[in-house]
Structure formats: C-alpha cells, structure tokens
C-alpha positions in Angstrom: 31.9 -11.9 -29.7 30.4 -15.4 -30.1 29.6 -18.1 -27.6 29.2 -21.3 -29.6 27.1 -20.1 -32.5 25.5 -17.3 -30.6 26.6 -13.7 -31.2 26.5 -12.4 -27.6 25.7 -8.9 -28.9 22.3 -10.2 -29.9 21.4 -10.8 -26.2 20.9 -7.1 -25.7 18.6 -7.0 -28.7 16.8 -10.1 -27.5 16.1 -8.5 -24.1 14.7 -5.4 -25.8 12.5 -7.4 -28.1 11.2 -9.7 -25.3 10.4 -6.6 -23.2 8.8 -4.4 -25.8 7.1 -7.1 -27.9 7.6 -4.7 -30.8 10.4 -4.3 -33.4 9.9 -0.5 -33.6 9.8 0.0 -29.8 12.9 -2.2 -29.4 14.7 -0.2 -32.1 14.0 3.0 -30.1 15.2 1.4 -26.9 18.4 0.2 -28.6 19.0 3.4 -30.6 19.0 1.3 -33.8 17.1 1.5 -37.0 14.1 -0.7 -37.5 15.8 -2.6 -40.3 18.8 -3.3 -38.1 16.5 -4.5 -35.3 14.6 -6.7 -37.7 17.8 -8.2 -38.9 18.8 -9.0 -35.3 15.4 -10.7 -34.8 16.0 -12.7 -38.0 19.3 -14.0 -36.7 17.8 -14.7 -33.3 15.0 -16.7 -34.9 17.6 -18.7 -36.8 19.7 -19.5 -33.7 16.8 -20.5 -31.5 14.9 -22.2 -34.4 11.8 -20.4 -33.2 9.8 -17.3 -34.4 10.1 -15.7 -30.9 7.6 -12.9 -31.9 4.6 -13.5 -34.1 1.9 -11.2 -35.4 -1.6 -11.6 -33.8 -4.1 -9.0 -35.1 -2.5 -5.6 -34.9 0.1 -6.6 -32.2 3.0 -9.0 -31.8 3.0 -11.7 -29.1 5.8 -13.9 -27.7 6.0 -17.6 -28.5 6.2 -20.1 -25.6 10.0 -20.3 -26.2 10.3 -16.5 -26.0 8.4 -16.5 -22.7 10.8 -19.0 -21.3 13.8 -16.8 -22.3 12.7 -13.6 -20.7 14.0 -14.1 -17.2 17.2 -16.1 -18.1 18.3 -13.4 -20.6 17.6 -10.6 -18.1 19.6 -12.4 -15.4 22.6 -13.0 -17.7 22.7 -9.4 -18.8 22.4 -8.1 -15.2 25.3 -10.4 -14.1 27.4 -9.1 -16.9 26.6 -5.5 -16.1 27.3 -5.8 -12.4 30.3 -8.2 -12.3 32.2 -7.7 -15.5 31.4 -4.2 -16.7 32.8 -2.7 -13.5 31.9 1.0 -13.4 34.7 3.6 -12.7 34.5 5.7 -9.6 31.7 8.2 -9.8 32.7 11.9 -9.7 29.6 14.2 -9.7 31.7 17.2 -10.7 32.7 15.6 -14.0 29.6 13.5 -14.8 27.5 14.3 -17.8 24.9 11.7 -17.1 21.3 12.3 -18.0 18.6 11.3 -15.5 15.0 11.1 -16.6 12.4 11.6 -13.8 8.7 11.1 -14.0 7.0 13.4 -11.5 3.9 15.5 -11.1 4.0 19.3 -11.4 3.3 19.3 -7.6 6.4 17.3 -6.6 8.4 19.3 -9.2 7.3 22.5 -7.6 7.8 21.6 -3.9 10.9 19.5 -4.2 12.6 19.1 -7.6 12.9 22.8 -8.5 15.1 23.5 -5.5 16.7 20.1 -5.3 17.9 20.1 -8.9 19.3 23.6 -8.5 21.3 22.4 -5.5 22.4 19.2 -7.3 23.5 21.4 -10.3 26.0 23.2 -8.1 27.6 19.8 -7.2 27.2 18.2 -10.6 27.1 21.0 -13.2 27.3 18.8 -16.2 24.6 16.3 -15.2 21.3 16.7 -17.2 17.8 16.1 -16.1 14.6 15.5 -18.0 11.3 15.7 -16.1 8.4 13.8 -17.7 4.8 14.3 -16.7 2.8 11.5 -15.1 1.0 9.3 -17.6 -1.6 6.5 -17.3 1.1 3.7 -16.7 4.0 5.1 -14.6 5.2 1.6 -13.5 5.2 0.3 -17.0 7.1 3.4 -18.1 9.8 2.7 -15.4 10.0 -1.0 -16.3 10.4 -0.3 -20.0 13.4 1.9 -19.2 11.8 5.1 -20.5 12.5 6.9 -17.1 15.2 6.3 -14.5 13.2 7.5 -11.5 9.6 7.7 -10.6 8.5 10.2 -8.0 4.9 9.6 -6.9 2.5 8.8 -4.0 3.6 5.7 -2.2 0.3 4.0 -2.9 1.2 4.0 -6.6 4.6 2.5 -6.6 5.5 -1.2 -7.3 6.5 -3.8 -4.7 8.9 -5.3 -7.4 11.4 -2.4 -7.3 13.4 -0.5 -4.7 11.9 2.7 -3.3 12.2 5.2 -0.4 9.9 7.7 1.1 11.1 11.3 0.6 8.5 13.4 2.5 4.9 13.6 3.8 2.3 16.2 3.1 -1.4 16.7 3.9 -4.3 18.6 2.3 -6.0 21.9 2.8 -8.8 23.9 1.2 -7.8 26.9 -0.9 -10.2 29.6 -2.1 -10.3 33.2 -3.3 -9.8 35.7 -0.5 -13.1 37.4 -1.3 -15.1 34.1 -1.4 -17.7 34.5 1.4 -17.2 30.8 2.3 -13.5 31.4 3.0 -14.1 34.2 5.6 -14.4 31.8 8.5 -13.7 28.2 9.4 -14.6 25.8 6.6 -17.5 23.6 7.6 -18.3 20.2 6.1 -21.7 21.5 5.0 -20.0 24.4 3.1 -17.4 22.1 1.7 -19.9 19.9 0.0 -22.2 22.8 -1.0 -19.5 24.7 -2.9 -18.3 24.0 -6.4 -14.9 22.4 -6.7 -11.9 22.4 -8.9 -9.8 19.2 -9.2 -7.1 17.7 -11.3 -7.1 14.5 -13.4 -4.3 13.1 -15.4 -3.5 11.3 -18.7 -5.8 10.0 -21.4 -7.7 8.0 -18.8 -8.3 11.1 -16.7 -6.9 9.4 -13.6 -8.2 11.2 -10.5 -5.7 12.7 -8.1 -5.6 11.2 -4.6 -7.8 13.9 -3.0 -10.4 13.4 -5.8 -10.4 9.7 -5.3 -10.5 9.9 -1.5 -13.4 12.4 -1.4 -15.4 10.1 -3.7 -15.3 7.5 -0.9 -17.3 9.9 1.4 -21.0 9.5 1.9 -21.6 12.9 0.5 -20.3 13.8 -3.0 -18.8 17.2 -3.9 -19.8 19.0 -7.0 -16.8 19.2 -9.4 -17.3 22.2 -11.7 -13.8 22.4 -13.3 -11.4 19.6 -14.1 -7.8 20.7 -14.8 -4.8 18.8 -16.1 -2.3 19.9 -13.5 -2.0 20.7 -9.8 -0.4 24.1 -10.4 -3.4 25.3 -12.4 -5.9 24.7 -9.5 -5.1 27.9 -7.5 -5.7 30.2 -10.4 -9.0 28.6 -11.3 -10.6 29.5 -8.0 -9.7 33.2 -8.1 -12.7 35.5 -8.8 -15.1 32.6 -8.1 -16.8 31.0 -5.2 -15.2 27.6 -6.0 -12.6 25.9 -3.8 -9.8 23.4 -4.4 -8.4 20.8 -2.1 -4.6 20.8 -2.6 -1.4 19.8 -0.9 -0.5 22.0 2.0 3.1 22.6 0.8 1.9 23.8 -2.6 -0.8 25.9 -1.0 1.7 27.7 1.3 3.7 28.6 -1.8 0.9 30.0 -3.9 -0.8 32.1 -1.2 2.3 34.2 -1.0 1.7 35.6 -4.5 -2.0 35.0 -5.2 -5.1 36.5 -3.6 -5.9 33.2 -1.8 -6.6 31.9 1.7 -6.1 28.5 3.3 -8.6 26.6 5.4 -8.4 23.2 7.0 -10.3 20.3 5.4 -13.4 19.9 7.6 -13.2 16.1 8.0 -10.5 13.5 8.5 -8.2 13.4 5.4 -5.2 11.1 5.4 -1.8 12.6 4.5 0.2 11.4 1.5 3.8 10.2 1.3 5.8 11.0 -1.8 8.1 8.1 -2.7 11.0 7.8 -5.1 11.4 4.5 -7.0 13.9 3.1 -9.5 14.2 -0.2 -11.4 15.7 -3.1 -9.5 18.3 -3.5 -12.3 19.7 0.0 -11.5 20.5 -0.9 -7.9 24.2 -0.6 -8.7 24.0 2.4 -11.0 26.4 4.7 -9.2 25.3 8.1 -10.8 21.7 7.2 -10.3 22.2 6.2 -6.7 24.1 9.4 -6.0 21.1 11.4 -7.3 18.7 9.3 -5.2 20.8 10.0 -2.1 21.0 13.7 -2.8 17.2 13.9 -3.3 16.7 12.1 0.0 19.0 14.4 1.8 17.6 17.5 0.3 14.0 16.4 0.9 14.7 15.8 4.6 16.5 19.1 5.1 14.6 21.5 2.8 11.1 20.1 2.7 10.2 20.5 6.3 6.9 19.7 8.0 4.5 22.6 7.7 4.4 24.8 10.8 1.8 24.4 13.5 0.2 21.3 11.8 0.1 17.8 13.2 -0.9 15.6 10.2 -3.6 13.1 10.9 -2.1 9.8 12.2 -3.6 7.0 10.1 -3.4 3.5 11.6 -1.4 1.1 9.6 -4.5 -1.1 9.0 -6.4 1.8 7.6 -3.4 2.8 5.4 -3.2 -0.8 4.1 -6.9 -0.7 3.3 -6.6 2.7 1.5 -3.6 1.4 -0.4 -5.4 -1.8 -1.5 -8.5 0.2 -2.6 -6.4 2.8 -4.4 -4.4 0.2 -6.3 -7.6 -1.6 -7.3 -9.2 1.6 -8.6 -6.0 2.6 -10.4 -5.1 -0.8 -11.9 -3.1 -0.5 -15.0 
C-alpha cells in the first residue's frame, strides 16, 4: 500500500529502526532477516533523502531528520492500531496469546506461580514467558521485549501505566540452631552477624533491602552474595549467617526448611510490588485481561501477613526514598 511515493509498510520498519538504532535488533523485532531490514532502510533513505542511521564508532546513531521522525511515526502507527485495526472481542477460553513478563524469582514465587495456574484454568491456550530481572528493565519494556514488568514501585517509569498489586515487608531469617536466632533479634546482633544478600544482573544491582541497609549509620558484614532471592534461605542453613528477606517468601520457606523468622530490629519500610505495561498497549485487550486477573488474584490470594502491621511510612519519606533509589539505580 502506498501513500504518495511512500510504501506504508515501511513505517513499521522505520519505527523499529528508530527505536533500536540497529539493523540487527530491528530485524529481530520485526521477525525479518537482516538483509530484508537493510533493504527497507535503503528504501527509507531514498524516500526521505536522508541517511537516517549512520555509523559512529562501533554503534549507529540517528541523524537530525531521524530524531524528528521518532514521535510522528509512533503516533501514526498507534492511531492506525487503535482506530483502524479494530481488535475482535477477546475470549480467554480460545486465546493463544503469549505474554512475556519480567519478574524477580520472589514475585514469581509469591504471586505468579499461583496466579498463572488460576489464569490457565480460564485461558488454557494462553502462553507465558517469565524473564529474569536485568540491569535495564524499563528499557526492556520500552523496546517491546516484554509485555509486563512486575517490580518494586520505586523502579517503574512515570511514562507508562502501572498499578500496585500488593505490599510486603521484611524479616530476618536464620538457621533454627543459630544461637542468635533463639531470642529477639537485636540491632547489635543484626550488625555483628554475617549476612547473605542478593544482587542482580551484570552490574550486580543491590536488592532493595541491601540498598536500604547501606543507608544506615552502621554497615552490615555481607559474607555471601547470591543471584536470586530464592537461594538466600538455603545459604543460611548450617551457618550463623542471617538473611533479610520478604515476609511472604519467609513464611513459605520456613514451612519446609529448618529456619526461623525474627523481626528486623529497626524501622524498615515495606515495599510495594507494581505491574507496568507500555503506554502503547493500553488498548491491548488480551494484555489488559491478564493485568486485571493478576490484580484480582493479588488482592484475593496474596493477603496481608497475619499479626503484622507494616511500618507506615509518611509520603514525604517515601518520596525521598524513591528519589534516592532512582538516583542510585539510574540506568
């Protein structure tokens, strides 16, 4: 289909090239060969009488004309998708849609495992891919590599829709024969003991608890760094080390492991797990259905831990924490 001299099919290729700034990455996104994508770039260069992408060092950068085209092309494609390409009614029972979710092993364990089982009973042909957290989750969402991002609310983007699914707080977990776990955990004992913590990705990004404790006047002694939350409980067994982990996860693992739970001996803010999707998917009916089901299941299945009143953090303090967290985790 042509509009004037422009092949409108090239708009999709142009959007991918402008977003990825790479022929090979755009080819992956378009499910085309590199040669076909290079050919599309050649025709776009001819139409716009501009190189659009040029090589600089080992990377490609956009020309000034290409920078000008980013937003108009995106808007045009979104208008076509939402006003012309009208989606049929969504039927969960017959949908074979694949949904890609980026989530930590913690949120997978305490929410997604049960939620996806329940969703599977309503939508037996839908497929899900859970990807681990990486160094650049927002960039991954914006590039279209995942459909949903499930993470701490401090780490989401203000540029895309989101909702809070549930809240959790932190506790100390240790081996049941650890002498320090026989009574109430004191601040002195907490900072004297060795700790196990989790850090993620190539940049070894600290988990929220690791980051927050570093803000204290006293520093804990981290003796073991693990790549996942689920590995922490096993790493304190048969040792005098402790781990600071999410209460929901702790309450699950103590049922099957020789571990005990103690309260953190100083004020520790709770976290809120948020679900985010790209703004361009606001009218994606299958995705919205999954979001709504996750919200419903989270509110009904992931209940507040018994006999615990999470620390109420004033909004000003939350805003300060969020600003510091974002600054320290800048991508």
